[in-house]
C-alpha positions as CSV (number, residue, x, y, z in Angstrom):
1,L,-2.9,-7.2,10.6
2,A,-4.1,-10.4,8.1
3,R,-4.6,-8.6,5.1
4,L,-1.4,-6.1,6.1
5,N,1.1,-9.4,6.1
6,L,-1.0,-11.3,3.4
7,S,-0.3,-8.3,0.9
8,D,3.7,-8.3,1.1
9,I,2.6,-11.8,-0.6
10,A,0.2,-9.7,-3.3
11,A,3.8,-7.5,-3.8
12,C,5.7,-10.8,-5.2
13,G,3.1,-12.0,-7.1
14,G,2.5,-15.2,-5.2
15,N,-0.4,-17.1,-3.6
16,P,-1.0,-16.9,0.3
17,V,-0.5,-20.5,2.0
18,G,-0.6,-19.7,6.0
19,L,-0.4,-17.1,8.4
20,L,1.2,-17.3,11.9
21,L,-0.6,-14.9,15.0
22,N,1.3,-13.7,17.8
23,L,-0.8,-12.6,20.8
24,G,0.9,-10.6,23.4
25,L,-2.1,-10.6,25.9
26,P,-2.9,-8.0,28.9
27,P,-3.8,-9.7,32.2
28,D,-7.4,-7.5,32.0
29,I,-8.4,-8.2,28.6
30,A,-11.4,-10.2,27.8
31,Y,-11.7,-13.4,26.5
32,E,-14.8,-12.8,24.1
33,D,-12.5,-9.5,22.5
34,V,-9.4,-12.3,22.4
35,K,-11.2,-15.0,20.5
36,K,-13.3,-12.0,18.3
37,L,-9.2,-10.7,17.3
38,C,-8.6,-14.3,16.3
39,R,-11.6,-15.1,14.6
40,G,-11.4,-11.9,12.6
41,F,-7.4,-13.3,11.8
42,E,-8.9,-16.3,10.2
43,S,-11.7,-15.0,8.1
44,C,-9.6,-12.7,6.2
45,A,-7.3,-15.8,5.8
46,R,-9.7,-17.9,4.8
47,R,-11.3,-15.3,2.3
48,H,-7.8,-15.6,0.3
49,G,-7.4,-19.4,0.9
50,A,-4.6,-19.1,3.2
51,A,-4.8,-21.0,6.9
52,V,-3.8,-20.0,10.7
53,L,-0.5,-22.5,10.8
54,G,0.2,-21.5,14.5
55,G,1.3,-18.4,15.9
56,D,2.3,-17.7,20.1
57,I,0.4,-16.5,22.9
58,T,1.9,-14.8,26.0
59,S,1.4,-12.1,28.8
60,A,2.4,-8.3,28.3
61,C,2.1,-5.3,30.0
62,E,0.0,-4.1,26.6
63,L,-2.0,-5.7,24.0
64,S,0.5,-6.8,21.1
65,I,-0.2,-8.3,17.8
66,S,2.2,-9.0,15.4
67,A,1.8,-12.2,12.3
68,T,4.0,-13.5,9.6
69,S,2.9,-14.1,6.4
70,I,3.8,-17.8,4.4
71,G,3.2,-18.2,-0.1
72,R,4.3,-19.0,-2.8
73,A,5.5,-17.4,-6.2
74,V,6.8,-19.1,-9.6
75,R,10.7,-18.6,-9.0
76,S,11.6,-17.1,-12.3
77,E,8.4,-13.9,-11.8
78,V,8.9,-13.5,-8.1
79,L,8.8,-9.9,-8.2
80,T,11.6,-7.8,-6.2
81,R,12.1,-4.3,-5.7
82,R,15.3,-4.4,-7.1
83,G,14.8,-4.1,-11.2
84,A,14.0,-0.8,-11.9
85,R,16.1,1.1,-14.5
86,P,15.9,4.4,-16.2
87,G,13.4,5.0,-18.3
88,D,10.7,2.8,-16.8
89,S,7.5,3.5,-16.1
90,V,5.8,4.2,-12.7
91,F,2.7,3.1,-11.9
92,V,0.2,3.2,-8.4
93,S,-2.8,0.6,-8.7
94,R,-5.1,3.1,-6.0
95,P,-6.8,6.1,-5.9
96,L,-4.2,7.9,-3.9
97,G,-4.8,9.7,-0.6
98,L,-8.0,7.8,0.4
99,T,-6.8,6.5,4.0
100,P,-5.0,8.5,4.9
101,A,-7.7,11.0,4.2
102,A,-9.7,8.6,6.5
103,F,-7.3,8.4,9.5
104,Q,-7.2,12.8,8.7
105,V,-11.2,13.0,9.3
106,F,-11.5,10.0,11.9
107,L,-9.2,11.0,14.4
108,G,-9.7,14.8,13.7
109,G,-12.9,14.8,14.5
110,L,-14.1,16.1,11.1
111,E,-16.7,13.5,10.6
112,N,-19.6,16.4,11.8
113,R,-18.4,18.9,8.0
114,L,-18.6,15.4,5.6
115,P,-21.3,14.6,3.7
116,E,-22.5,11.1,4.7
117,D,-21.7,9.6,1.1
118,A,-17.8,11.0,1.4
119,L,-17.7,9.3,5.0
120,K,-18.9,6.0,3.9
121,L,-16.4,6.6,0.8
122,L,-13.9,6.7,3.6
123,R,-14.7,4.3,6.1
124,G,-14.5,1.6,3.4
125,Q,-11.0,2.3,3.5
126,F,-10.8,0.3,7.0
127,T,-13.4,-2.5,5.6
128,Q,-12.7,-2.8,2.2
129,M,-9.4,-3.0,0.7
130,E,-8.1,-6.4,0.1
131,P,-4.7,-7.3,-0.8
132,M,-4.4,-7.3,-4.9
133,F,-3.4,-10.9,-5.5
134,A,-4.9,-10.9,-9.1
135,L,-3.1,-7.7,-9.9
136,G,0.5,-9.4,-8.2
137,K,0.3,-12.2,-10.4
138,A,-0.5,-10.6,-13.7
139,L,2.5,-8.3,-12.7
140,A,4.8,-10.7,-12.3
141,A,3.6,-13.2,-15.5
142,S,3.6,-10.0,-17.6
143,G,7.4,-9.9,-17.5
144,Q,7.2,-6.6,-17.6
145,C,7.2,-5.5,-14.1
146,G,10.5,-4.2,-12.7
147,A,9.8,-3.5,-9.3
148,C,7.0,-3.4,-7.6
149,M,6.0,-3.2,-3.5
150,D,3.0,-2.6,-1.7
151,N,1.8,0.5,0.0
152,T,1.4,0.0,3.6
153,D,4.0,3.0,4.6
154,G,3.1,5.8,2.2
155,I,3.7,6.4,-1.7
156,G,6.7,8.8,-0.5
157,Q,8.4,6.0,1.4
158,S,7.1,2.9,-1.1
159,F,8.7,5.1,-3.9
160,S,11.9,6.1,-1.9
161,E,12.1,2.4,-0.6
162,L,11.7,1.1,-4.1
163,G,14.8,3.4,-5.7
164,E,16.8,3.1,-2.7
165,A,16.6,-0.6,-3.9
166,S,16.9,0.2,-7.4
167,K,19.9,2.9,-7.1
168,A,17.9,5.2,-9.2
169,A,15.6,7.9,-9.0
170,F,12.0,8.2,-8.8
171,V,10.3,11.2,-10.7
172,V,6.8,12.2,-10.5
173,R,4.5,14.0,-12.6
174,K,2.2,16.7,-10.9
175,S,0.3,17.0,-13.3
176,A,-0.7,13.2,-13.2
177,L,-1.4,13.0,-9.8
178,R,-5.7,12.5,-10.1
179,T,-6.3,13.2,-6.2
180,P,-9.9,12.1,-5.7
181,A,-12.4,14.9,-4.9
182,V,-12.9,13.6,-1.2
183,V,-9.6,13.6,-0.5
184,E,-9.3,17.4,-1.9
185,L,-12.4,18.1,0.4
186,V,-10.8,16.7,3.2
187,C,-7.7,18.8,3.0
188,R,-9.5,22.0,2.4
189,E,-11.7,21.6,5.9
190,A,-8.3,20.0,7.8
191,G,-6.5,22.9,5.9
192,I,-3.4,20.9,5.1
193,D,-1.5,20.2,1.8
194,P,-2.9,17.7,-0.3
195,L,0.6,16.3,-1.4
196,S,1.9,15.7,2.2
197,I,-1.8,13.7,2.3
198,V,-1.1,11.5,-1.0
199,F,2.7,11.1,0.1
200,N,3.1,11.0,3.5
201,G,-0.1,8.1,3.8
202,G,-0.6,4.4,3.2
203,A,-2.4,1.3,4.0
204,D,-4.6,0.8,1.0
205,F,-2.8,-2.6,0.5
206,S,-2.7,-1.3,-3.0
207,L,1.0,-2.3,-5.6
208,V,3.3,-0.1,-6.7
209,G,6.3,0.1,-9.0
210,T,7.6,0.2,-12.3
211,L,7.1,-1.4,-15.7
212,S,9.6,-1.5,-18.0
213,G,9.8,1.3,-20.6
214,K,7.6,4.2,-21.7
215,W,3.6,3.0,-20.7
216,S,0.6,5.3,-20.5
217,S,-1.8,4.7,-18.5
218,E,-4.5,3.1,-21.0
219,R,-2.2,1.0,-22.4
220,A,-1.2,-0.4,-19.0
221,S,-4.3,-0.9,-17.7
222,A,-5.7,-3.2,-21.2
223,E,-1.8,-5.3,-20.9
224,I,-1.7,-6.0,-17.1
225,G,-5.9,-6.1,-16.9
226,H,-6.2,-3.8,-13.9
227,P,-6.9,-0.4,-14.0
228,L,-2.7,1.5,-13.2
229,E,-2.2,4.6,-13.6
230,I,1.5,5.8,-14.9
231,I,2.3,8.6,-12.6
232,G,6.2,9.4,-13.5
233,R,9.1,7.5,-14.4
234,V,12.6,6.3,-13.2
235,D,15.7,8.4,-14.1
236,S,19.1,7.7,-12.8
237,G,20.6,9.5,-9.9
238,D,18.6,8.7,-6.3
239,G,16.1,10.3,-4.0
240,L,12.2,10.8,-4.7
241,W,11.3,13.7,-6.8
242,I,8.5,16.2,-8.1
243,E,8.2,17.1,-11.3
244,D,6.2,20.2,-12.2
245,K,7.5,23.8,-13.8
246,E,10.7,22.4,-12.2
247,R,12.1,19.6,-10.6
248,K,12.3,19.3,-6.4
249,L,13.3,16.8,-4.6
250,L,10.1,15.7,-2.1
251,A,10.7,15.6,1.3
252,F,7.2,13.3,2.2
253,R,7.8,10.1,4.2
254,G,5.6,7.9,5.6
255,W,6.2,4.8,8.4
256,N,9.8,3.9,8.3
257,Y,10.5,1.3,11.2
258,F,13.9,2.2,11.6
259,Q,14.1,6.2,11.2
């Protein structure tokens, strides 16, 4: 929860300052468990230079945990979702599909069908994915990032939201999608289309967005100072599209609180 909220500050190109933690606690929850929740939250905040400034505790019929993050950004450099323009390049900053593949494995009972090195990699999606503050600040300082957000709710959902905010269409080139081998393996074992894993799942706290004009992955990585993959472009119109031999509208969407 702390990582998820801090990642929103990273997506604005900001520095984290503080977090507020709100707990709705059922009457049968163990006191030691509450302490562990609070200590884990504080540990993540401290790791990124933020403080837990307060919050709220109340009784509830089931466990409810929410948070609010506070940060600072340079006013003239702050990243928004509204600046994508036709002709811009679409980027992602972490390999696609690993977190949804991890959920597929551990919620779907596939552990005994994968080698241990693959399981270790997938477990890391729950313990090692930190907010990308250095990348956010580099994108903000570059003056080249038109639109940006973090991939909490899924690549499909994120690109759809960026397109809606910028009043533009996002077109992904299928040939540019580099799906990790472990994701391909999980999809074969589960009998599902890799595209559904790539576009529906999120929660890797990567930054996704657009760079002004036409960029290659090599140029973007070199100039921004972080590995970036250019996987598509912005067009006029609306919607999220995938381009292979022909262009098709993508139906994949991730989590939407208001859907």
